[in-house]
Backbone bond lengths (Angstrom), bond angles and torsions (degrees), N, CA, C in turn:
res aa  C-N    CA-C-N  psi(-1)  N-CA   C-N-CA  omega(-1)  CA-C   N-CA-C  phi
1 M - - - 1.459 - - 1.526 111.56 -
2 F 1.331 116.79 -36.30 1.455 120.74 -178.20 1.516 110.40 -118.89
3 S 1.320 115.56 145.53 1.461 119.89 174.65 1.528 107.84 -114.87
4 I 1.310 114.90 127.60 1.462 121.91 -177.50 1.518 108.94 -121.56
5 N 1.306 116.11 138.06 1.457 122.11 176.19 1.524 107.47 -108.66
6 F 1.323 115.71 106.02 1.461 119.87 -177.43 1.529 112.41 -72.34
7 Q 1.328 118.28 -13.87 1.461 121.84 176.88 1.528 112.16 -87.97
8 S 1.313 116.93 -11.26 1.461 121.72 -177.71 1.522 111.18 -69.17
9 R 1.308 115.28 149.66 1.460 120.69 173.92 1.528 110.96 -77.42
10 K 1.313 116.22 -15.61 1.455 121.65 179.76 1.532 108.28 -73.15
11 P 1.330 118.01 127.43 1.464 120.30 -178.94 1.531 111.70 -57.46
12 I 1.321 115.94 149.42 1.460 121.09 -177.22 1.526 111.35 -60.49
13 Y 1.343 117.55 -41.91 1.462 119.47 -179.97 1.526 110.50 -60.68
14 D 1.344 116.58 -35.13 1.458 120.94 179.18 1.531 110.48 -71.14
15 Q 1.326 116.75 -34.68 1.460 120.27 176.82 1.535 110.82 -67.04
16 I 1.331 117.18 -39.63 1.463 120.60 176.83 1.527 109.40 -63.32
17 Y 1.324 116.18 -45.86 1.468 122.55 177.69 1.530 109.76 -54.51
18 S 1.331 116.20 -50.20 1.468 121.25 -178.71 1.524 111.87 -63.82
19 N 1.330 117.05 -37.29 1.463 120.93 178.41 1.522 111.07 -61.54
20 V 1.326 117.08 -44.60 1.460 120.38 179.39 1.528 109.84 -63.83
21 L 1.334 116.84 -45.59 1.468 119.73 179.39 1.527 111.29 -60.00
22 K 1.313 116.04 -41.80 1.465 119.53 -179.70 1.529 110.33 -62.80
23 Q 1.327 116.62 -42.14 1.463 119.69 -179.29 1.527 111.50 -66.47
24 I 1.327 116.85 -32.91 1.470 119.76 174.50 1.532 109.10 -68.91
25 A 1.333 116.21 -44.30 1.464 120.95 -176.68 1.520 112.59 -61.96
26 I 1.326 117.68 -37.63 1.467 119.53 -177.74 1.529 112.53 -92.03
27 G 1.337 115.64 1.02 1.453 119.82 174.64 1.510 115.81 88.61
28 E 1.328 117.83 3.80 1.468 119.65 176.69 1.523 110.95 -67.76
29 L 1.314 116.54 -32.24 1.466 122.17 175.03 1.517 108.11 -112.53
30 Q 1.310 115.85 128.14 1.460 122.54 -179.08 1.535 109.57 -111.98
31 P 1.333 117.25 158.05 1.462 119.59 174.91 1.531 111.02 -51.18
32 G 1.326 115.35 132.21 1.457 121.77 -179.33 1.513 114.71 93.27
33 D 1.344 117.59 -15.52 1.468 120.04 178.89 1.525 110.24 -65.00
34 K 1.326 115.22 140.66 1.458 121.45 178.21 1.527 109.29 -83.39
35 L 1.322 115.72 135.31 1.458 121.27 177.66 1.525 109.58 -90.53
36 P 1.328 117.12 157.08 1.464 119.07 175.25 1.533 109.88 -62.06
37 T 1.311 116.43 153.35 1.458 119.56 179.72 1.527 110.31 -68.22
38 V 1.311 114.49 157.83 1.464 120.79 176.92 1.527 109.78 -57.98
39 R 1.316 116.70 -42.82 1.474 120.70 -179.56 1.519 111.63 -63.15
40 L 1.328 116.37 -40.92 1.463 120.20 179.74 1.527 110.74 -64.32
41 I 1.327 116.46 -45.57 1.469 120.15 178.73 1.524 110.21 -60.12
42 A 1.330 115.72 -47.54 1.466 120.51 -178.99 1.524 110.35 -59.62
43 S 1.318 116.32 -42.88 1.466 120.93 -179.08 1.524 111.24 -66.11
44 E 1.329 117.18 -46.72 1.467 120.79 -178.48 1.520 112.75 -65.54
45 L 1.336 116.07 -35.74 1.463 119.68 -177.36 1.523 112.81 -91.00
46 G 1.317 116.37 -14.55 1.463 120.14 -177.81 1.521 111.73 71.96
47 V 1.325 115.50 39.75 1.468 120.39 179.44 1.522 109.44 -121.81
48 N 1.300 115.53 167.74 1.453 121.94 177.86 1.531 109.55 -67.43
49 P 1.333 118.13 136.42 1.464 119.81 177.90 1.533 113.13 -56.00
50 N 1.330 117.65 -29.76 1.461 120.48 178.06 1.531 111.60 -62.46
51 T 1.326 116.34 -30.77 1.467 121.27 178.84 1.530 110.15 -66.25
52 A 1.325 116.13 -48.41 1.466 120.39 178.23 1.523 110.48 -65.47
53 S 1.317 116.40 -39.06 1.464 121.17 179.59 1.524 110.82 -61.86
54 K 1.328 116.57 -39.87 1.463 120.23 179.38 1.529 110.54 -62.65
55 A 1.327 116.85 -41.03 1.468 120.63 178.57 1.526 110.13 -62.33
56 Y 1.326 117.31 -44.85 1.455 121.30 179.39 1.528 111.19 -64.79
57 Q 1.316 116.75 -39.16 1.463 120.01 177.78 1.524 110.87 -61.94
58 M 1.329 116.58 -40.85 1.462 120.89 178.51 1.532 110.56 -66.38
59 L 1.319 116.89 -41.84 1.466 121.15 178.69 1.520 111.04 -63.16
60 E 1.330 115.90 -39.24 1.463 119.61 178.61 1.524 110.60 -70.05
61 R 1.320 116.18 -42.49 1.467 120.81 177.83 1.521 111.25 -57.67
62 D 1.324 116.59 -38.78 1.463 121.65 -177.40 1.530 113.13 -85.68
63 G 1.340 116.82 0.24 1.452 120.96 173.85 1.521 116.12 85.02
64 Y 1.326 118.45 11.54 1.455 120.90 -178.73 1.526 112.56 -85.65
65 I 1.332 116.42 -27.70 1.455 120.49 178.47 1.526 109.05 -135.45
66 Y 1.321 115.41 167.90 1.463 120.89 172.50 1.521 107.74 -140.25
67 S 1.317 116.09 156.22 1.460 121.60 -178.94 1.515 110.43 -115.18
68 V 1.312 114.97 143.82 1.463 122.18 174.17 1.528 106.18 -120.68
69 V 1.325 115.83 120.58 1.459 120.71 -177.37 1.527 109.67 -55.27
70 G 1.325 115.72 128.06 1.456 121.35 178.07 1.518 114.45 81.59
71 K 1.312 118.31 -7.67 1.475 121.03 -178.04 1.526 112.70 -116.64
72 G 1.333 117.23 -32.28 1.450 119.71 178.92 1.518 113.50 122.61
73 S 1.327 114.90 -163.75 1.463 122.39 -178.70 1.522 109.34 -112.23
74 F 1.331 115.34 143.42 1.453 122.35 -174.98 1.520 110.39 -134.37
75 V 1.342 116.06 154.24 1.459 120.99 175.66 1.531 107.70 -70.73
76 A 1.318 115.81 129.66 1.465 121.60 -178.23 1.522 111.11 -69.61
77 D 1.329 115.76 148.94 1.462 121.03 176.82 1.523 111.60 -61.00
78 S 1.336 115.64 -28.12 1.464 120.44 -177.65 1.522 112.87 -83.33
79 A 1.346 117.95 -3.45 1.466 120.88 -179.27 1.521 109.05 -71.77
80 N 1.322 116.52 105.63 1.457 122.85 -176.83 1.526 109.44 -100.27
81 G 1.326 115.95 111.50 1.457 120.93 -178.41 1.516 113.38 -57.86
82 G 1.337 117.28 -38.72 1.467 120.33 -179.89 1.513 112.41 -64.17
83 E 1.331 116.04 -41.71 1.466 119.68 178.68 1.517 111.01 -67.38
84 I 1.328 117.23 -38.30 1.459 120.95 178.49 1.519 109.61 -63.40
85 K 1.334 116.86 -45.44 1.463 120.75 -179.72 1.528 110.31 -62.03
86 L 1.314 117.48 -42.84 1.456 120.71 178.65 1.530 110.21 -62.10
87 G 1.312 116.94 -39.80 1.463 120.77 177.72 1.517 111.54 -62.65
88 E 1.331 117.37 -42.33 1.464 121.45 177.43 1.527 110.53 -62.07
89 I 1.330 116.00 -42.78 1.463 120.60 -179.41 1.526 110.15 -64.36
90 R 1.324 116.67 -41.64 1.466 120.08 177.87 1.522 111.21 -60.89
91 Q 1.337 116.60 -40.53 1.464 119.93 178.56 1.528 110.85 -63.28
92 K 1.329 116.73 -43.33 1.466 120.46 178.93 1.523 111.03 -65.21
93 L 1.327 115.98 -41.78 1.458 120.47 179.16 1.527 110.32 -63.47
94 F 1.331 116.49 -44.25 1.456 120.85 178.75 1.526 110.06 -58.73
95 S 1.329 116.32 -45.12 1.456 120.77 -179.36 1.531 111.18 -62.90
96 A 1.325 116.83 -42.33 1.466 120.58 179.91 1.524 111.27 -65.99
97 V 1.320 116.85 -42.76 1.469 120.47 179.15 1.525 110.05 -66.15
98 K 1.308 116.95 -40.71 1.473 121.06 177.93 1.529 110.47 -59.37
99 D 1.351 116.07 -44.21 1.469 119.87 177.03 1.521 110.95 -60.10
100 A 1.326 116.14 -43.95 1.467 120.25 -179.61 1.525 111.00 -61.27
101 V 1.316 116.82 -43.60 1.466 121.34 179.26 1.526 109.95 -63.03
102 E 1.343 116.36 -42.96 1.465 120.41 179.81 1.524 111.95 -64.55
103 Y 1.335 117.37 -29.01 1.462 121.34 177.38 1.526 112.50 -85.34
104 G 1.327 116.29 0.44 1.453 120.34 174.93 1.518 115.17 85.32
105 I 1.305 118.03 15.12 1.461 120.75 178.47 1.528 108.03 -72.95
106 E 1.312 115.37 129.11 1.460 120.08 -176.23 1.532 111.36 -71.85
107 K 1.330 114.82 151.73 1.467 122.32 -176.69 1.523 111.52 -55.53
108 E 1.326 117.25 -45.30 1.459 120.97 -177.55 1.525 111.43 -64.17
109 T 1.325 117.08 -39.89 1.462 121.90 178.79 1.523 110.18 -64.83
110 L 1.315 115.66 -43.23 1.461 120.90 179.88 1.531 111.08 -65.49
111 Q 1.345 116.94 -43.05 1.464 120.38 178.19 1.531 110.81 -62.55
112 K 1.327 116.46 -41.53 1.460 120.37 179.62 1.529 110.14 -62.34
113 S 1.328 116.73 -45.01 1.460 120.99 179.72 1.523 111.42 -63.21
114 F 1.327 116.06 -42.10 1.466 121.10 178.67 1.528 110.58 -62.13
115 N 1.333 116.72 -46.93 1.470 121.22 -179.76 1.526 111.99 -63.75
116 E 1.333 116.67 -38.63 1.463 120.17 177.63 1.528 110.63 -63.96
117 T 1.330 115.68 -40.68 1.462 120.04 178.59 1.520 110.59 -64.02
118 L 1.325 116.74 -45.86 1.464 120.60 178.19 1.522 110.95 -59.06
119 N 1.326 116.41 -47.23 1.460 120.65 -178.99 1.526 111.78 -61.74
120 T 1.313 116.91 -40.88 1.463 121.01 178.67 1.516 110.78 -62.67
121 L 1.317 116.67 -46.41 1.468 120.47 -177.67 1.521 112.58 -68.25
122 Y 1.321 116.70 -41.73 1.471 119.02 -178.30 1.518 112.11 -74.55
123 K 1.320 118.03 -34.31 1.457 120.29 178.35 1.534 110.16 -72.53
124 G 1.335 116.13 -26.87 1.465 120.76 179.80 1.513 113.41 -79.48
125 G 1.340 116.38 -0.66 1.456 119.93 176.75 1.510 114.43 92.65
126 M 1.324 118.33 -3.44 1.465 119.66 -177.41 1.536 111.48 -71.97
127 G 1.303 117.68 -27.82 1.455 119.71 -177.35 1.505 113.77 -96.18
128 E 1.316 116.48 0.15 1.465 119.47 -176.15 1.503 111.34 -102.71
């Protein structure tokens, strides 16, 4: 269910968190769906149960899942896949723009490139 990269600098709990969000965003997980137990995730991934628990705690704190004592964790009704996907895209865009700024690319050049990309994609039918 989850893919973890043990060579990544991204903490494992954060990777689990991102995996759940991605599955909600693409519709693999729907509101009300039951998530695997913390113990099952820890066992399958070969990680400490506290690591999986931390990811679930963060997901619950952020309103994406809820827990029922004795029953498990479930995708919250308020978990909106479209909003999650937009949030992921914003993070990627922020990272790309930050890289461009760090490489000294001027704002006008970056805006022009962004607009050209948008125009190409929308004129090609991908945005329609």
